[in-house]
C-alpha positions in Angstrom: 17.3 -26.2 31.7 16.5 -23.9 28.7 14.5 -20.6 29.4 10.8 -21.2 28.0 8.9 -17.9 27.3 5.4 -18.1 29.0 2.4 -17.1 27.0 2.4 -13.7 29.2 5.9 -12.9 28.2 5.3 -13.5 24.5 2.2 -11.5 24.6 4.0 -8.5 26.2 7.0 -8.9 23.6 4.4 -8.9 20.6 2.6 -5.9 22.1 5.7 -3.9 22.5 6.7 -4.8 18.9 3.2 -3.7 17.6 3.6 -0.4 19.5 7.1 0.4 17.9 5.6 -0.3 14.3 2.4 1.9 15.4 4.8 4.7 16.4 6.7 4.3 13.1 3.3 4.4 11.3 2.2 7.6 13.0 5.5 9.4 12.2 5.5 8.2 8.5 1.9 9.4 8.2 2.7 13.0 9.7 6.3 13.6 8.3 7.1 10.9 5.9 9.6 8.2 5.9 12.7 10.4 6.8 11.0 10.8 10.1 11.1 7.2 11.0 14.3 7.1 13.1 15.1 5.2 16.2 15.1 7.9 18.8 11.7 9.6 17.7 9.8 6.3 17.3 11.2 5.4 20.9 9.9 8.7 22.2 6.5 8.3 20.5 6.1 4.9 21.6 7.1 5.8 25.3 10.2 3.6 25.5 13.9 3.6 25.6 15.8 3.9 22.3 17.7 0.9 23.5 14.3 -1.1 23.6 13.9 -0.3 20.2 17.2 -1.7 19.0 16.2 -5.0 20.8 13.5 -5.6 18.2 15.1 -3.8 15.4 19.1 -3.4 15.2 18.8 -0.6 12.6 16.7 1.9 11.1 16.7 0.1 7.7 15.3 -3.0 9.8 12.7 -0.7 11.3 11.6 0.8 8.2 11.4 -2.5 6.4 9.1 -3.7 9.1 7.1 -0.8 8.8 6.7 -1.3 4.9 5.9 -4.8 5.4 3.2 -4.1 8.0 1.6 -1.6 5.9 1.5 -4.1 3.0 0.0 -6.6 5.0 -2.7 -4.4 6.4 -3.7 -3.1 2.9 -3.5 -6.4 1.1 -5.9 -7.7 3.6 -8.5 -4.9 3.3 -8.4 -5.4 -0.3 -9.1 -9.2 -0.1 -11.8 -8.6 2.5 -13.4 -6.2 0.2 -13.1 -8.2 -3.2 -14.1 -11.4 -1.3 -17.4 -9.8 -0.2 -18.4 -8.4 -3.6 -21.3 -10.2 -5.5 -19.4 -11.7 -8.3 -15.7 -12.0 -9.8 -16.2 -8.8 -11.8 -17.2 -6.8 -8.8 -14.6 -8.4 -7.0 -12.0 -7.0 -9.3 -13.5 -3.7 -9.5 -13.6 -3.6 -5.6 -9.9 -4.5 -5.2 -8.8 -1.7 -7.5 -10.9 1.0 -5.8 -10.2 -0.3 -2.3 -6.4 0.0 -3.2 -6.8 3.3 -4.7 -9.2 4.9 -1.9 -7.3 3.8 0.9 -4.2 5.2 -0.9 -5.3 8.5 -1.5 -7.1 8.8 2.0 -3.6 7.9 3.8 -1.8 10.0 1.1 1.3 10.8 3.3 1.9 7.4 4.7 1.2 5.9 1.1 3.8 8.2 -0.4 6.5 7.1 2.3 5.5 3.4 1.9 5.4 3.5 -2.0 7.4 6.5 -3.3 9.4 8.4 -1.1 13.3 8.1 -1.8 14.7 5.4 0.5 17.7 3.3 0.9 18.2 0.5 -1.8 17.8 -2.2 0.9 14.2 -0.9 1.6 13.4 -1.0 -2.1 13.4 -4.8 -1.8 10.6 -4.8 0.7 8.8 -2.3 -1.5 9.1 -4.7 -4.4 7.9 -7.6 -2.4 4.6 -5.5 -1.8 4.3 -4.8 -5.1 4.7 -8.4 -6.4 2.1 -9.2 -3.9 -0.3 -6.4 -5.2 0.1 -7.9 -8.6 -0.5 -11.5 -7.5 -3.9 -10.5 -5.8 -4.9 -8.7 -8.9 -4.1 -11.6 -11.0 -6.4 -13.9 -8.9 -9.3 -11.2 -9.4 -8.6 -11.0 -13.1 -8.5 -14.8 -13.4 -11.7 -15.3 -11.7 -13.2 -12.6 -14.1 -11.9 -14.4 -17.1 -12.9 -17.7 -16.1 -16.7 -16.5 -15.9 -16.2 -14.7 -19.5 -16.3 -11.4 -18.4 -12.8 -10.6 -19.7 -11.5 -12.3 -23.1 -8.1 -12.2 -24.8 -6.1 -11.4 -21.6 -3.0 -12.8 -20.1 -3.6 -12.2 -16.3 0.0 -12.8 -15.6 1.1 -9.9 -17.6 -2.1 -7.7 -17.2 -1.8 -7.8 -13.4 1.6 -6.3 -12.9 0.8 -3.7 -15.6 -2.6 -2.7 -13.7 -0.5 -2.3 -10.5 1.9 -0.2 -12.3 -0.4 2.0 -13.7 -2.0 2.5 -10.4 1.0 3.1 -8.5 2.3 5.7 -11.1 -1.1 7.5 -11.1 -1.3 7.6 -7.4 2.1 9.2 -7.1 0.6 12.8 -7.9 -2.3 12.7 -5.5 0.0 11.0 -2.8 2.8 13.6 -3.1 3.5 15.4 0.2 3.1 18.8 -1.2 -0.1 20.5 -2.7 -2.4 18.5 -0.5 -5.5 16.9 -1.8 -9.2 17.6 -0.7 -11.9 14.7 -0.3 -13.4 15.7 -3.5 -10.2 15.7 -5.4 -9.2 12.3 -3.8 -12.7 10.9 -5.0 -12.3 12.0 -8.6 -8.5 10.7 -8.7 -9.9 7.4 -7.3 -12.5 7.2 -9.9 -10.3 8.3 -13.0 -7.7 5.6 -12.2 -10.1 2.9 -11.3 -11.9 3.5 -14.8 -8.7 3.6 -16.5 -7.7 0.1 -15.0 -10.9 -1.5 -15.7 -11.1 -0.1 -19.5 -7.4 -1.2 -19.6 -8.4 -4.8 -19.0 -11.0 -4.8 -21.5 -14.4 -3.8 -19.7 -16.4 -1.5 -21.8 -16.9 2.0 -20.5 -20.5 1.9 -19.3 -20.0 -1.2 -17.2 -16.7 0.0 -15.8 -18.4 3.3 -14.7 -21.0 1.1 -13.0 -18.7 -0.9 -11.3 -16.7 1.9 -9.9 -19.7 3.8 -8.7 -21.1 0.6 -7.0 -17.7 0.3 -5.3 -16.5 3.9 -4.7 -19.0 5.2 -2.1 -18.5 2.3 0.5 -14.7 2.7 0.2 -15.1 6.5 0.6 -16.9 6.1 3.9 -14.4 4.1 5.6 -12.5 5.4 8.3 -8.8 5.0 8.9 -6.9 6.3 12.0 -3.8 7.2 10.1 -5.4 9.3 7.4 -3.8 12.8 6.9 
């Protein structure tokens, strides 16, 4: 008879998997992606290195899983905030501001996930994250365009361009040197969000109002991995 996992066993295995990812996330938040190695992750998670290898056969597999987990969490936060906005244009602004604010607040982790030099294999997972971000922004752009707020825009081209501008602009504030205090972080989020909204054709006065509307709730959020 084939062995069938009980619900209790499945829960225990899932919990251990999550604990490994959480330990890797904390190390990346504190020291960057270079610190995400099997032995220190195992020590941080309070388990044997061999146990980590049962879930992730290599460091590359572990880092790929970490990037995917962070991507899933960030995309969920963007969607939740944008969906709660009062209209499509506010939803677009909320998506942009939420992504930028969370990235700046968790700057070392965000640098590790998005920009720190890594193996080529891991870049594929990063590319998937970038494509998912672009797809989410395309949804928000299309919704705003459908209601007449945006004109003469190709959402399939504008979305990856918008994501590219945000990522490139965030590299400076996210770099693991020099530091970014809270005030400077808010300034960076505001500037980049305004740049993105202006770039898709929203006039300056309205863009500023949308950013102010979205910025303060985003600034008040708390994240356990903020550094």
